[in-house]
C-alpha positions in Angstrom: -22.1 123.8 -67.5 -20.4 125.6 -70.6 -19.8 122.9 -72.7 -23.8 122.6 -72.2 -24.3 126.3 -73.4 -21.7 127.0 -76.1 -23.1 123.7 -77.6 -27.1 125.4 -77.4 -25.8 128.9 -78.4 -24.3 126.7 -81.5 -27.4 125.2 -82.6 -29.5 128.1 -82.3 -26.5 129.9 -84.8 -27.1 127.0 -87.1 -30.9 127.2 -87.2 -30.4 131.1 -87.8 -32.0 132.1 -84.1 -29.6 134.7 -84.8 -25.8 135.1 -85.9 -24.3 136.3 -82.2 -24.5 135.4 -78.6 -23.1 135.9 -75.4 -24.3 134.3 -72.6 -22.8 134.8 -68.9 -23.4 133.6 -65.5 -22.3 134.8 -62.1 -22.2 134.1 -58.8 -23.0 135.6 -55.3 -19.0 135.5 -54.5 -18.3 137.1 -57.9 -17.4 133.8 -60.2 -18.4 134.3 -63.7 -18.5 132.6 -66.9 -19.2 134.1 -70.1 -19.5 132.2 -73.6 -18.8 134.4 -76.7 -20.5 132.8 -80.0 -20.7 133.4 -83.8 -19.8 136.2 -85.7 -22.3 140.3 -85.9 -24.1 138.8 -89.2 -24.4 135.0 -90.7 -21.5 136.5 -93.3 -18.5 134.6 -91.2 -16.2 137.4 -92.4 -18.1 140.2 -90.2 -17.1 140.9 -86.9 -16.5 138.2 -84.2 -18.5 137.9 -81.2 -16.2 138.6 -77.7 -16.7 138.7 -74.1 -17.4 142.7 -74.1 -18.9 143.0 -77.4 -22.0 145.7 -77.0 -25.3 145.1 -78.2 -29.0 146.7 -77.5 -30.2 145.7 -74.6 -33.8 146.8 -75.8 -36.3 146.8 -73.3 -34.0 145.2 -70.1 -33.8 149.5 -70.2 -37.0 149.4 -68.6 -35.5 147.4 -65.4 -31.8 149.0 -65.8 -32.0 151.6 -65.3 -35.7 153.0 -65.5 -37.1 150.6 -62.7 -33.6 150.7 -60.9 -33.6 154.3 -60.3 -37.5 154.9 -59.2 -36.6 151.9 -56.5 -33.4 153.7 -55.2 -36.1 157.1 -55.1 -38.3 155.2 -53.2 -35.7 153.6 -51.0 -34.9 157.8 -50.3 -38.5 158.8 -49.8 -38.6 160.9 -52.5 -41.7 158.8 -53.9 -43.8 156.2 -53.2 -45.3 153.4 -54.4 -48.9 155.9 -54.1 -48.1 158.4 -54.9 -50.1 159.5 -58.3 -48.4 160.1 -61.7 -50.0 163.6 -62.2 -48.3 164.6 -59.0 -44.8 164.6 -61.2 -46.3 164.5 -65.1 -49.2 166.7 -64.9 -49.4 166.9 -68.7 -50.8 163.3 -68.0 -54.8 163.7 -68.6 -56.9 160.7 -70.0 -59.8 159.0 -67.4 -58.4 157.5 -65.2 -55.3 160.4 -64.8 -56.5 160.6 -60.8 -56.0 156.7 -60.3 -52.7 155.7 -61.9 -50.2 155.2 -59.3 -46.2 154.7 -59.0 -47.4 151.2 -58.2 -49.1 150.6 -61.2 -46.0 151.7 -63.2 -43.6 149.7 -61.2 -45.9 146.4 -62.3 -46.9 147.6 -65.3 -50.6 147.2 -65.0 -51.4 150.0 -67.1 -53.6 148.4 -70.1 -53.0 150.3 -73.1 -55.4 149.7 -75.9 -52.7 149.9 -78.6 -48.6 149.5 -79.3 -46.6 152.3 -79.4 -44.8 151.2 -82.8 -48.0 151.7 -84.6 -47.0 156.1 -84.1 -43.5 155.5 -85.1 -44.4 157.6 -88.0 -45.3 160.7 -85.5 -42.9 163.4 -84.0 -41.6 163.2 -80.7 -44.5 165.7 -79.2 -47.3 163.9 -80.8 -45.9 160.4 -79.6 -46.4 162.2 -75.9 -49.7 163.0 -76.6 -51.0 159.7 -77.5 -49.5 158.4 -74.2 -50.8 161.0 -72.2 -54.4 160.7 -73.4 -55.3 157.3 -74.5 -57.8 155.9 -72.4 -56.7 152.1 -71.1 -58.7 148.8 -71.9 -59.0 148.1 -68.4 -58.8 150.0 -64.6 -55.2 150.4 -63.6 -54.2 147.4 -62.1 -56.5 144.9 -62.8 -54.1 143.9 -65.6 -50.7 142.7 -66.6 -49.8 145.0 -69.8 -45.9 145.2 -70.7 -45.6 148.1 -72.9 -43.1 150.9 -73.9 -45.8 153.3 -73.0 -45.4 152.8 -69.0 -41.8 152.8 -68.9 -41.5 156.1 -70.8 -44.2 157.2 -68.5 -41.8 155.6 -65.3 -39.1 157.7 -67.1 -40.5 160.9 -67.1 -40.9 160.6 -63.0 -37.6 160.0 -62.6 -36.0 162.3 -64.7 -38.4 164.8 -63.3 -37.4 164.1 -59.7 -33.8 164.0 -60.3 -33.6 167.1 -62.7 -31.5 165.5 -65.0 -31.9 163.0 -67.9 -31.9 159.4 -68.0 -28.8 158.8 -69.7 -27.0 160.5 -67.2 -28.5 159.4 -64.1 -28.1 155.6 -64.8 -24.4 157.1 -65.5 -24.2 158.5 -61.2 -26.2 155.9 -59.6 -25.7 152.7 -61.2 -23.6 152.1 -64.0 -20.2 154.3 -62.8 -20.2 153.2 -59.4 -20.9 149.7 -60.4 -17.7 149.8 -62.9 -19.8 149.2 -66.1 -17.8 151.3 -68.3 -19.6 150.0 -71.2 -22.9 150.8 -70.4 -24.9 153.8 -71.8 -27.3 155.4 -74.4 -26.3 156.6 -77.9 -23.3 154.5 -78.1 -22.1 156.0 -81.6 -20.5 158.7 -79.0 -18.6 156.1 -77.4 -17.7 153.4 -79.8 -17.0 152.3 -83.2 -20.2 150.9 -85.3 -17.7 147.6 -85.3 -17.8 147.4 -81.8 -21.5 147.2 -81.5 -23.9 144.5 -82.8 -25.9 145.0 -85.3 -29.9 144.4 -84.8 -32.0 144.4 -87.9 -31.6 145.6 -91.8 -35.1 147.7 -91.6 -37.2 148.9 -94.5 -38.5 151.5 -91.8 -35.4 153.3 -91.8 -34.3 152.2 -94.6 -30.5 150.7 -93.8 -29.0 148.6 -91.6 -29.6 149.4 -87.8 -26.4 149.5 -85.4 -26.0 151.7 -83.0 -28.7 152.9 -83.0 -31.6 152.2 -81.0 -34.0 149.6 -82.4 -37.2 150.3 -81.1 -38.5 152.9 -83.6 -40.8 155.2 -81.1 -37.8 155.3 -78.8 -35.2 156.5 -82.3 -37.8 159.5 -82.1 -38.4 160.0 -78.9 -34.2 160.3 -78.5 -34.8 163.8 -80.4 -36.2 165.1 -77.3 -35.2 162.9 -74.5 -33.3 160.3 -73.0 -36.2 157.2 -73.3 -37.4 154.5 -70.3 -38.5 151.8 -72.4 -35.3 151.0 -74.8 -32.2 152.6 -75.7 -29.9 151.2 -73.3 -26.5 149.0 -74.8 -24.6 146.6 -72.7 -21.8 144.2 -72.4 -22.7 140.9 -70.6 -19.7 141.7 -68.3 -21.1 145.0 -67.5 -24.4 143.3 -66.4 -23.2 140.6 -65.0 -21.4 143.2 -62.2 -25.3 144.7 -61.6 -26.8 141.1 -61.3 -23.3 140.1 -58.6 -24.8 143.3 -56.7 -28.6 142.3 -56.8 -27.3 139.0 -55.2 -25.5 140.6 -52.9 -28.7 141.6 -51.3 -28.4 144.9 -52.8 -24.5 145.7 -51.8 -21.0 145.5 -53.9 -18.2 146.9 -52.8 -18.9 149.0 -49.8 -21.6 150.5 -51.8 -25.7 150.0 -51.3 -27.5 150.4 -54.2 -30.9 149.5 -53.1 -31.8 148.5 -49.1 -32.8 145.0 -48.4 -36.1 145.9 -48.2 -36.3 146.6 -52.3 -34.9 143.6 -52.9 -37.6 142.1 -50.9 -40.2 143.6 -52.8 -38.4 142.9 -56.0 -39.0 138.8 -55.9 -42.3 139.3 -53.9 -45.0 139.0 -56.2 -47.1 142.3 -56.2 -50.1 140.9 -58.5 -51.2 137.6 -56.5 -54.8 139.7 -56.5 -55.0 139.6 -60.2 -53.6 136.1 -61.3 -50.1 136.8 -62.4 -46.5 137.1 -61.2 -44.9 140.4 -61.3 -42.1 142.1 -58.4 -41.3 145.9 -58.2 -39.8 146.6 -61.8 -38.9 142.6 -63.0 -41.2 139.9 -63.8 -41.5 136.6 -61.8 -41.4 133.1 -62.3 -42.0 132.8 -66.2 -41.4 129.7 -66.8 -41.9 130.1 -70.8 -38.5 131.9 -70.4 -37.1 131.1 -67.2 -36.7 127.4 -67.6 -38.5 124.6 -65.7 -36.9 124.8 -62.6 -37.5 128.4 -61.8 -38.7 129.7 -58.6 -41.6 132.0 -57.4 -38.6 134.5 -56.6 -36.9 134.1 -59.8 -36.9 137.6 -61.3 -36.0 139.2 -64.7 -36.7 140.9 -67.8 -36.4 140.1 -71.9 -35.5 142.5 -74.3 -36.7 142.3 -78.2 -33.6 142.0 -79.9 -33.1 138.8 -78.2 -31.8 139.3 -74.6 -32.5 138.4 -71.2 -31.3 139.1 -67.5 -32.4 136.8 -65.2 -31.7 136.0 -61.1 -32.2 134.1 -58.3 -30.8 135.6 -54.8 -32.3 132.5 -53.1 -29.9 130.5 -55.2 -27.3 132.6 -55.1 -26.9 132.8 -59.1 -27.9 135.3 -62.0 -27.3 134.9 -65.7 -27.1 137.2 -69.2 -28.1 136.1 -72.7 -27.0 139.1 -75.2 -28.0 138.7 -79.0 -29.0 140.0 -82.1 -32.5 137.9 -82.7 -34.0 140.2 -85.0 -31.2 139.9 -87.4 -31.6 140.3 -90.5 -34.9 140.7 -89.9 -37.5 140.4 -86.4 -39.4 137.4 -86.4 -43.2 136.9 -86.3 -43.3 136.0 -82.5 -40.9 135.1 -80.1 -41.0 131.5 -79.6 -37.7 130.3 -80.8 -35.8 133.1 -79.0 -37.9 131.9 -75.6 -36.8 128.4 -75.9 -33.4 129.2 -76.3 -33.8 131.6 -73.3 -35.6 128.8 -71.1 -32.9 126.1 -72.1 -30.3 128.2 -71.0 -32.4 128.9 -67.9 -32.7 125.1 -67.4 -28.9 124.3 -67.9 -27.7 126.7 -65.3 -30.4 125.8 -62.4 -29.8 122.2 -63.3 -25.6 122.8 -62.2 -26.6 124.5 -58.4 
């Protein structure tokens, strides 16, 4: 398996899919394999990628920590799936304000009629106002539409219940107890740039983005708050710790993070009524990036920078891919990175 994965990553580097990549596989018993390949950029004089190299994990932030913290609140009875969003975020005031439930946030079923990146030149308050006031294309809960706005709303809910910012909550309830020592928002507070993989030579910022969140609207919103949609930086070893906990039904080293019931809801399709597959806080059964051998209970999350987290509890295996697919410039679509994700998934699941 290790040789096959390494060869597949090296082929992707040769094809200029990305210059930097680390893949990690973990079993329920903690056994793990980590495969780093490449350099930070296509310049072979740039830093060599190592097992613990730090990456911008983009939309993995939506699941770790945002949805995970919300699910912990559900576990503790401090949040209910049928609670209304406006109970926690009264500023939300579009025409469906009475109908948006926490369930819709955790299943990404708010059908916003925009991409938030269109508003990257606005102020933080203006961006939030767009999220609070824009009407949906269809009723809440009737269409899956993964968008940053939904996770930003969920992040606000979490922060208001705990009365602490999202970055501190992630550290307190997830990262520190799970020994995820290199997982954080705003990594330049802890690391030098040469420890963090660059994501893009970005025209909008007129510079190489390295150690700052790649997503433009998250970059603006970070002036005001920790953002539920993007901004987390992490390493493969750290994220494997998180997956090992999930593989052990929500507990690890004597500490319980989720009840078995929450784990069951993560791996149970919540959207059968609209013909889509998503659990609470995670996507389910998506062969286009989880491979031909994924199951109805395989859950995962992708990130725009070229990462993915995939877990299958029944088969007792999970894996992480971190890369800088957006370097030197973002691609027109996710086609090549999804082929890579799918191929790695096929290798992992075939070797069980």
